[in-house]
N, C-alpha and C positions, 0 to 999 in steps of 0.2 A: 261695354266690357271694360270697366275702369278699376277693376279690383286688383290688378297686378301692380305690385309695388317693388318688383324686382329692380335692383339697381343695374347700371350699365357696366360696372366693373366686373371683368372676368366673364363676360357673356360671349366673347368671341365676335369677330366681324368678318364677313366674307362678301366679296363681290358676287354677283350672279354668276359669272364664268367660273369663279372658284368653286362655288357650291355645286354648279353643275358638274364639274370635274369630279368632285368627291362622292356625289350621290347618283351619278349617271342619270340626271334628268335634264332634258333640253332647257337652255336658258330661257327661251320665250314661254315655256310652260311654267317655269318658276315664277317669272314676273307676273303672269296672269294669276296664278294661284296666290301669290303673297300680297300683291298690291292691286288686284282687280284690273279691270279693262273695260273699255267702251266699245260698243258695237252698233250696227244698225240692224234693226228687226226686219221681218219680212215686209212689214208695212212701210218700211223706209225711215221709220222714227228711230232716233238715237236712243239706246238703252245702256245700262251699266251692269256689269257683273261685279259684285263686292268681293273683297279678299275673303278667303276662307277663315282666317283668324287675324287678330290684331297683331301685326308684326312689331318687333321691338325697335326696328330702325325705320324712321320716317323716310319716304321716298321723295327725292327732288326731281326736277325736270330732267336732270342728266345722270342721276345716281340712284341705284337701288341696291341697298346693303341688307344682308341677312345676318342675324345672330345665330349662334350655335343652335338654339332651340328652334328657330325659324327653319333651319337647314334639316333638322331632324324631323320637323313637321313634313316638309316636302318630301323627305324620303318615304315616310309612312303613307301620305297620300298617293304617292306614285305606286306603292305596293297595293293599296286598295283598288286603284284603277286597274292595275294588272290583274287583280282578282275579278274584274268585271263589274265592280260596285259602280253604280250610276252616279254621275255628278251631283244630281240633286239630293240624293241620299247621303252622300259624303257631306255635303253642305249642311244638311239638317242634323246629321249626326254630330258634326263639329259644333253647332249651335247648342244642341242639347248637353254635350260634354262640358262645354265652356261654363254653361249655367250650373251643372252639377258639381264639377270640380272647382269652380270659382278660380279659374285659370285661363289665361289667353292661349295656352299651348296644350290643348286637351289630348292630342293623340300621343304625346310623349310622356304623359303621366303615368306612373306605375299602375294606378287604378284602371287605366284603359285596357291593360293587359287582361284584367279579369271581367271588367264590365263593358267592354267594347262590343261584343257580339250582341249583348242585350240592347245597347244603344243603337246599333245599326239596325236591329230588328224593329225597334220602336219607330225609327226614322222611316223605314221602308213601309211599315204599316200605315203611318200617317199619310205617306204618299200614295198608298195603295199600289205599290211597286214590288216587283221581285228584287231581291238583293243583286242579282246578276242582270246584265243587260238582256233585253228581251230576246236578242238573236241567239242567246245560249239556251233559252227555252227550258230552264230548270232551276230549281232552288239550289241554294249553296249545299254541296254535298259534304262539305266540311267547314268548320268555323273560319270566318274571314280573319279574325284576330287571333293569329296563332302565335305560340311561343317564339317560333323561328323568327317572326318579325322584329322581336326585341333582342335577338342574339347579338352579343357584343355591347350591348347598352348597360352601363352601370347607373344606378340611381341614388340620389341624395334628396332627403326630405320629399320623397315621393315624385321627383322630377328627374328626367334624364340629365346626368351630369357630365358623362364622358362616353365616347364611343370608340370600341376597338373594331375597326372595319374590316380587318383581314384575320384569317384563321391564325392561330398561334399567339394571338394578342401581342405581338411584338410591336405593332404601331398603334398609337392612340390619338384620338382627336379630342382634346380636352380644352374648354375655353379658359381654363385657369393656367394653362401651360402654353408658353410660346404664342400667346395671342389666339389660341385655337387651331394653329397650323398642325398638320400631322407631324408627330415626333416619334422616336424610338421610346417606347414606354420605359425601358430600364435606363436609358441614358440621356433622354431629353434633347437629343440632336434632331433638328428638322430632317425629314426624309428628303425634302427637296434639296437641301444643302449637300446631303450625301450623294444623291443622284447626280447633281450638277458636277460634283468632284469626279465621280466615276466617268461622266460623259467626257470629261476633259482628259483624264488619265487612262481610262480603260482598264483600270486595275483595282480590284477588290482589296488586294494586300495593301496597296499604297493608301487608299482611303482609310482602311482599318487603322493603319499606323498614324496617319495624320490626326484623326479625331478620336484615337484611343477607344475604339469601338470593335468588338469582336466581329470577325468576318461573317458569321451567320447573320448577325444583326444588320450589317451592311447590305447583304444579300437581301434580306427581308425589305429593307428601305427601297432597294432598287426595284424589286418585284412589285411593291405597292405602288411606286410612282409610274411604272410602266403600265400597270393595269388601270390606274386612273387616267393616264393619258390616251389609253385605248377606248 
């Protein structure tokens, strides 16, 4: 998968804990999906589980970083697992989509919104598996790749460019703004800055005055940070 020539400017950079907080996926799971892991099989031999896709940020012995697109891929994979799609089918679907779209981040391509169910179906057929885990004992009653999975995502050149993670679209995560940190969409102030100020002062009015941001926007930032922390 060497066809991606996307530069590193404006791609966002997140530590695993930061990404885990924003997409509500456990850090250990993120590390395994993004950079793979080694394990011992039933016969005691060591084996490797390869990453699901080629991450933008190389891993070192002490650091694992994610780009904005890496983080969005994690969010999508978590949604597929929540629908009961087996791990091997997700892996095969990712491989097919990478080859078809010629991009290292297949699940966050605009095309996946329309072609994803077909790709999953072909992957499941190759594996002779049901799309849902066998303990569900049924085929998918509705499409795996639903429009709701892409809610809040805006695309540019066919690829996810920014994400509005909360209703109302007051908060945006955009790798081209504030290094990809969550900011108020209309004002550009990081939500964590507003929340920290509120934690100190306990007053929406004061924070609104200090940062010249309307009180409803301050409340939106506080609500977002509290939800992310939870």
